Structure formats: C-alpha cells, structure tokens
C-alpha positions as CSV (number, residue, x, y, z in Angstrom):
1,M,26.1,-101.1,104.3
2,C,24.1,-104.2,105.2
3,R,21.6,-105.3,107.8
4,I,22.3,-108.0,110.3
5,L,20.1,-109.9,112.7
6,C,20.6,-112.6,115.4
7,V,17.7,-114.2,117.3
8,R,18.5,-116.7,120.1
9,S,16.4,-118.6,122.7
10,D,16.6,-121.6,124.9
11,E,13.2,-122.7,123.6
12,P,12.4,-123.0,119.9
13,F,10.8,-119.9,118.3
14,D,9.2,-119.3,114.9
15,M,11.7,-117.9,112.3
16,E,9.1,-116.6,109.9
17,L,8.0,-113.6,112.0
18,H,11.6,-112.3,112.5
19,L,12.5,-112.9,108.9
20,A,9.5,-111.0,107.7
21,A,10.3,-108.0,110.0
22,F,13.9,-108.2,108.8
23,A,12.8,-108.1,105.2
24,Q,10.7,-105.0,105.9
25,L,13.6,-103.3,107.5
26,A,15.8,-103.9,104.5
27,R,13.1,-102.8,102.1
28,E,12.5,-99.5,103.9
29,S,16.2,-98.8,104.6
30,P,17.6,-95.5,103.3
31,E,20.6,-97.6,102.1
32,Y,19.8,-100.1,99.4
33,Q,20.0,-103.6,100.8
34,G,18.8,-105.6,97.9
35,D,22.1,-107.2,96.6
36,G,21.0,-110.6,97.9
37,W,20.6,-112.0,101.4
38,G,21.0,-115.1,103.5
39,C,20.3,-116.8,106.8
40,A,21.7,-119.6,109.0
41,W,19.8,-121.5,111.7
42,I,20.2,-124.6,113.8
43,D,17.9,-127.6,113.6
44,A,18.1,-131.2,114.9
45,D,20.9,-132.0,112.3
46,G,23.0,-128.9,113.1
47,W,23.5,-125.8,111.0
48,R,21.4,-125.0,107.9
49,V,22.4,-122.2,105.5
50,Y,20.3,-120.5,102.9
51,R,21.4,-117.8,100.4
52,N,19.6,-116.1,97.5
53,I,20.8,-113.4,95.1
54,S,17.3,-111.7,95.1
55,P,16.4,-109.0,97.6
56,V,15.1,-110.4,100.9
57,W,11.8,-108.7,100.4
58,E,11.3,-110.4,97.0
59,D,12.3,-113.9,97.9
60,T,9.4,-116.2,97.8
61,A,11.1,-119.1,99.6
62,A,9.1,-118.3,102.7
63,L,11.5,-120.0,105.1
64,A,9.5,-121.3,108.0
65,G,10.0,-123.6,111.0
66,R,11.3,-123.3,114.5
67,T,14.9,-122.9,115.8
68,T,16.8,-121.8,118.8
69,L,19.3,-119.7,116.9
70,L,18.9,-117.6,113.7
71,L,21.3,-115.3,111.9
72,A,20.2,-113.2,108.9
73,H,22.0,-110.8,106.6
74,A,20.7,-108.4,103.8
75,R,23.5,-107.3,101.6
76,S,24.4,-103.8,100.2
77,A,27.4,-104.5,98.0
78,Y,30.2,-101.9,98.1
79,R,30.0,-99.9,94.9
80,G,27.7,-102.6,93.5
81,E,30.6,-105.0,93.0
82,G,30.8,-108.8,93.4
83,I,27.0,-109.4,93.3
84,R,27.1,-113.2,93.3
85,V,25.3,-115.6,95.6
86,E,28.6,-117.0,96.9
87,N,29.4,-113.6,98.3
88,N,26.2,-113.5,100.4
89,M,26.4,-114.0,104.1
90,P,26.2,-115.7,106.4
91,F,29.7,-117.1,105.8
92,F,30.0,-120.6,107.2
93,D,33.2,-122.5,107.9
94,G,31.7,-125.8,109.0
95,E,31.5,-124.7,112.6
96,R,30.7,-121.1,112.8
97,A,28.3,-118.7,111.0
98,F,29.4,-115.1,110.5
99,I,27.6,-111.9,109.5
100,F,29.0,-108.4,109.0
101,N,27.8,-104.8,108.6
102,G,30.3,-102.0,108.0
103,E,32.7,-100.2,105.7
104,L,36.5,-100.2,105.9
105,H,38.8,-98.0,103.8
106,G,42.5,-98.7,103.1
107,V,42.7,-102.1,104.8
108,R,46.3,-103.5,104.9
109,I,45.9,-107.1,105.8
110,K,46.7,-110.2,103.8
111,E,44.0,-112.8,104.2
112,R,42.0,-115.2,102.0
113,G,38.5,-114.3,101.1
114,R,36.3,-113.3,98.1
115,I,35.2,-110.0,99.7
116,G,36.3,-107.8,102.6
117,A,33.8,-109.3,105.1
118,E,35.1,-112.8,104.5
119,K,38.7,-111.6,105.0
120,V,37.7,-110.1,108.3
121,F,36.1,-113.4,109.4
122,N,39.2,-115.4,108.5
123,F,41.6,-112.9,110.0
124,V,39.8,-112.8,113.3
125,K,39.9,-116.7,113.5
126,R,43.7,-116.5,113.5
127,F,43.5,-115.2,117.1
128,D,41.0,-117.9,118.3
129,D,42.6,-120.1,120.9
130,G,39.3,-121.2,122.3
131,D,38.0,-117.8,123.4
132,M,36.2,-116.1,120.5
133,G,35.5,-113.0,122.6
134,R,39.3,-112.5,123.1
135,A,39.9,-113.3,119.4
136,L,37.5,-110.5,118.5
137,E,39.2,-108.0,120.7
138,R,42.7,-108.9,119.4
139,G,41.7,-109.4,115.8
140,L,39.6,-106.2,115.4
141,D,42.2,-104.1,117.1
142,A,44.8,-105.4,114.6
143,I,42.5,-104.7,111.7
144,E,41.7,-101.2,113.0
145,K,45.5,-100.4,113.3
146,R,46.0,-101.5,109.7
147,T,43.0,-99.6,108.2
148,R,43.1,-96.0,107.1
149,Y,39.5,-95.4,108.2
150,V,36.9,-97.5,109.8
151,R,33.5,-96.1,109.0
152,A,31.8,-99.0,110.8
153,M,32.6,-102.6,111.8
154,N,29.7,-104.6,113.3
155,L,29.7,-108.4,113.3
156,I,28.1,-111.4,114.8
157,V,29.7,-114.9,115.0
158,A,27.9,-118.0,116.3
159,D,28.8,-121.7,116.7
160,A,26.8,-124.9,116.8
161,S,26.8,-124.9,120.6
162,R,24.7,-121.7,120.3
163,R,27.5,-119.5,121.6
164,V,27.1,-116.0,120.1
165,H,29.7,-113.3,120.1
166,F,29.3,-109.8,118.7
167,A,31.3,-106.6,118.2
168,T,30.3,-103.1,117.2
169,R,32.4,-100.1,116.2
170,F,31.5,-97.0,114.2
171,N,32.9,-93.6,113.7
172,E,29.9,-91.9,112.0
173,D,26.2,-92.1,111.4
174,P,25.1,-93.7,114.7
175,D,21.5,-93.6,113.6
176,Y,22.4,-96.2,111.0
177,F,25.2,-98.2,112.5
178,R,24.3,-98.5,116.1
179,M,23.2,-102.0,117.1
180,H,20.1,-102.6,119.2
181,A,19.0,-105.5,121.5
182,A,15.7,-106.6,122.8
183,Q,14.2,-109.5,124.8
184,R,10.7,-110.9,124.4
185,D,9.3,-113.9,126.3
186,G,12.8,-115.4,126.6
187,V,13.7,-114.7,123.0
188,R,16.8,-112.4,122.6
189,I,17.2,-110.3,119.5
190,L,20.3,-108.4,118.3
191,C,19.8,-106.3,115.1
192,S,21.3,-103.4,113.3
193,A,17.9,-101.6,113.6
194,P,14.9,-102.1,115.9
195,Y,11.7,-103.5,114.5
196,P,8.2,-103.8,116.0
197,A,6.9,-106.9,117.6
198,S,3.6,-108.3,116.4
199,D,2.2,-107.8,119.9
200,G,3.8,-104.4,120.4
201,R,5.9,-105.6,123.4
202,G,9.7,-105.6,124.0
203,A,11.6,-102.3,124.2
204,W,14.9,-102.0,122.3
205,T,18.1,-101.0,124.0
206,P,21.0,-99.4,122.1
207,V,24.3,-101.3,122.2
208,A,27.2,-99.1,123.2
209,N,29.7,-98.2,120.5
210,G,32.9,-100.3,120.9
211,A,31.1,-103.1,122.7
212,I,32.4,-106.7,122.4
213,G,30.4,-109.3,124.2
214,T,28.3,-112.5,124.2
215,F,24.6,-112.7,123.4
C-alpha cells in the first residue's frame, strides 16, 4: 500500500516543504513504502516527471522550485514484485499524471499495463468522453464489479490545465486508507495521511469513503 499526495494552488508554492513532509510520512509509515517513488509537477514548459528507485527519504536529489500543481507517490510494491523505476508512479500519458494507492484481489479486466495500477489508469481512460469525473465513476464501478475483493482503491489524476480529479474507496483499515484534505493560505492539499505544517496551521478534514470529486 502506497502513499499519495496532491498539492494545488492558483499561485506558485514551494515544492520542497511538501516533499519533505511526504518523505517523513513514508519513512514513518507502518507499511513499508521504500520501493521507489516519483513526482510530477507543472512548470512554464508543462509537465515534469521525476522517478527514482530509492526510497523517497533516501533520495538526495532535493527537488526544489515552485509550481502550482504537484503529485507525489511513494511505492509499496505488492509482494515485493516488479521493483523497477519504470513501475514507479506517477504514470504519465503525455497529458495526464496518475497516482494510485490500494489493493485489489482477483481483478478480471483485460488492459495493457506493466502493473495493476497502470491497468486501472488505462481502463478508466476508456470511459473518458471529456468528463474525467464521469469516467472515474463508470470505470471504477466496472472494475469493482469485476474484482473479487477491493481492499482499497484511491487515486488522483490531473491534466496540464490543472484539473484534478480524485476517487477513494476502501473496505477495511480506514486509519490507513482514508484520504485527508487541507487548505493553507490558498494552497490545497490532498494526501493519504495528514502531515503537520511548518507553522502549525491548517486542520485536516477526512475525505468520505466512496467520494469521487474534483480538487
């Protein structure tokens, strides 16, 4: 089970503070989240994507700079399989960035992808007729009907116009799988676990199980 983060603002914000807090979350997690990590952000030239096979808390790249949209993912590979940098999220199709946290058992869908999360991303896009929110509703319902058991299925997808959609579903362990949202000085944060602000401000609000929405 992974960790996911999205930070969005109309005005540029510093990435480094959020990535440092995210790294600490992953390092202190009761579930091991050191099977690589990645992030995607938008700058003046469009999307930038970074991935590393090292645990996020050991990566010395020290990504810094300012952006208006950041997605980050710390990986916990299922059964320790497929630990390669190309399997790290965010997945990027040239237009959208995608991150996933969850665990599905007995999935019966035919879709291209190296790992299950990439198959979920590609499957959901089949339903996209210009409304990604509706695509998530239809696509995730179809996946759930074709899956023996959904332990959890949390995801965030964003495009270059800074439209961000999310979905969260879980059937156990709400302390781990429940998403949380916060807003601080115009910066909106959506994360799979709350983390403290450097100034101590900004309360977190739990996201309802089963929610699909924009962020």
